[in-house]
PLY file of the C-alpha trace (Angstrom):
ply
format ascii 1.0
element vertex 154
property float x
property float y
property float z
element edge 153
property int vertex1
property int vertex2
end_header
32.96 39.86 13.38
30.70 39.64 10.30
28.40 42.41 9.18
24.94 41.61 7.95
24.68 41.08 4.20
21.35 41.45 2.40
21.21 39.98 -1.10
18.01 40.81 -2.99
17.24 38.54 -5.95
15.31 39.76 -8.99
13.65 37.67 -11.71
15.76 37.35 -14.87
14.46 36.13 -18.21
18.02 35.59 -19.46
18.86 33.46 -16.45
15.65 31.48 -17.05
16.86 30.83 -20.61
20.24 29.61 -19.32
18.49 27.35 -16.80
16.52 25.57 -19.53
19.42 25.00 -21.96
20.28 21.53 -20.58
16.62 20.50 -20.90
16.41 21.87 -24.44
19.55 19.89 -25.32
18.05 16.72 -23.86
14.78 17.27 -25.73
16.55 17.94 -29.03
18.68 14.82 -28.61
15.53 12.83 -27.94
13.83 14.20 -31.05
16.84 13.42 -33.24
17.30 9.91 -31.82
15.08 8.28 -34.43
12.88 6.54 -31.86
9.21 5.79 -32.53
6.87 8.74 -31.90
5.24 7.11 -28.87
8.66 6.67 -27.19
9.55 10.28 -27.90
6.21 11.46 -26.51
6.54 9.35 -23.37
10.20 10.21 -22.73
9.59 13.86 -23.67
7.71 14.43 -20.42
10.97 14.68 -18.46
12.56 17.50 -20.51
9.30 19.47 -20.58
8.84 19.12 -16.82
12.47 20.08 -16.11
12.28 23.03 -18.48
9.10 24.30 -16.80
10.42 23.82 -13.26
13.88 25.31 -13.69
12.79 28.34 -15.72
10.18 29.24 -13.09
12.23 28.49 -9.97
15.75 29.59 -10.94
15.11 32.38 -13.45
11.66 33.84 -12.95
11.49 33.21 -9.16
8.01 31.75 -9.28
6.79 28.73 -7.39
6.84 27.69 -3.77
10.52 26.70 -3.72
11.89 29.85 -5.37
14.28 31.90 -3.24
13.70 35.65 -3.49
16.33 36.98 -1.04
19.30 35.93 1.08
20.84 37.42 4.18
23.73 36.58 6.42
24.11 37.52 10.03
27.14 36.38 11.93
27.82 32.81 10.93
24.32 32.00 9.64
22.66 32.34 6.26
18.93 32.68 5.75
16.77 32.58 2.64
13.35 34.03 1.90
10.76 31.97 0.08
6.96 32.08 0.05
6.77 30.69 3.58
9.09 33.34 5.06
12.69 33.47 6.26
14.40 30.14 6.96
17.81 29.52 8.51
19.91 27.23 6.34
23.35 25.78 5.95
25.49 25.96 2.84
26.08 22.59 1.18
29.49 21.63 -0.20
28.00 21.31 -3.70
27.84 25.10 -3.95
30.14 26.73 -6.50
31.68 30.21 -6.63
32.80 31.90 -9.85
33.83 35.46 -10.71
30.32 36.75 -11.55
28.26 33.69 -10.58
27.30 31.78 -7.46
25.52 28.44 -7.60
24.34 28.09 -4.03
22.82 24.95 -2.54
21.20 25.47 0.85
19.64 23.02 3.28
16.91 24.39 5.52
17.32 23.68 9.23
13.54 23.68 9.71
12.44 21.37 6.88
15.64 19.64 5.79
14.85 20.45 2.14
17.61 21.43 -0.24
17.19 24.59 -2.27
19.33 25.80 -5.15
19.71 29.36 -6.34
21.82 30.90 -9.10
23.09 34.42 -8.42
24.66 36.45 -11.18
26.29 39.85 -11.48
27.39 39.24 -15.07
26.66 42.33 -17.21
24.53 40.34 -19.67
22.58 38.37 -17.07
22.20 40.14 -13.71
19.70 39.09 -11.06
21.20 40.69 -7.95
23.21 43.65 -6.73
26.89 43.14 -7.77
28.26 44.62 -4.53
26.01 42.43 -2.37
27.04 39.38 -4.41
30.74 40.20 -3.95
30.25 40.53 -0.19
28.35 37.21 -0.11
31.20 35.50 -2.00
33.70 36.78 0.56
31.44 35.60 3.40
31.11 32.16 1.80
34.89 31.82 1.48
35.77 33.04 4.98
32.71 32.16 7.07
33.10 30.52 10.46
34.29 26.93 10.79
32.23 24.36 8.92
30.20 21.79 10.77
31.07 18.11 10.73
30.44 16.69 7.26
30.08 20.10 5.62
32.54 21.15 2.94
33.44 24.65 1.87
32.12 25.78 -1.53
34.50 25.11 -4.39
35.98 28.15 -6.13
0 1
1 2
2 3
3 4
4 5
5 6
6 7
7 8
8 9
9 10
10 11
11 12
12 13
13 14
14 15
15 16
16 17
17 18
18 19
19 20
20 21
21 22
22 23
23 24
24 25
25 26
26 27
27 28
28 29
29 30
30 31
31 32
32 33
33 34
34 35
35 36
36 37
37 38
38 39
39 40
40 41
41 42
42 43
43 44
44 45
45 46
46 47
47 48
48 49
49 50
50 51
51 52
52 53
53 54
54 55
55 56
56 57
57 58
58 59
59 60
60 61
61 62
62 63
63 64
64 65
65 66
66 67
67 68
68 69
69 70
70 71
71 72
72 73
73 74
74 75
75 76
76 77
77 78
78 79
79 80
80 81
81 82
82 83
83 84
84 85
85 86
86 87
87 88
88 89
89 90
90 91
91 92
92 93
93 94
94 95
95 96
96 97
97 98
98 99
99 100
100 101
101 102
102 103
103 104
104 105
105 106
106 107
107 108
108 109
109 110
110 111
111 112
112 113
113 114
114 115
115 116
116 117
117 118
118 119
119 120
120 121
121 122
122 123
123 124
124 125
125 126
126 127
127 128
128 129
129 130
130 131
131 132
132 133
133 134
134 135
135 136
136 137
137 138
138 139
139 140
140 141
141 142
142 143
143 144
144 145
145 146
146 147
147 148
148 149
149 150
150 151
151 152
152 153
């Protein structure tokens, strides 16, 4: 009933910049809070770590947890990371937008959750727009959800 969909994911410096904006906002708020320098230095570790992690994993596709491709076959979705292809299930926290997909996957093998941002927006593209459109349709109309699994919100 469903054709196979291959979604290649490319690194995107613009997407990396978007991924770090919340961390930059948190860091700026911390700097402007008027706290003593030692408090700022100690609390500043969190924004720096988040900025580093999210820019590498979500935008630049570096690191062990970065997803570099997706594919669907029938009612299953798989993702490719540094360890190879893993079958996963789509979590209900995933979100679908016109040119964007925020996809949260849970690996069947390890139970770990992985998040990936896919974009076909003209200013910030990291995948093939046609493949992304087909994936969005698959996500909306895929086979029945398992117990406790919600459909992605549009």
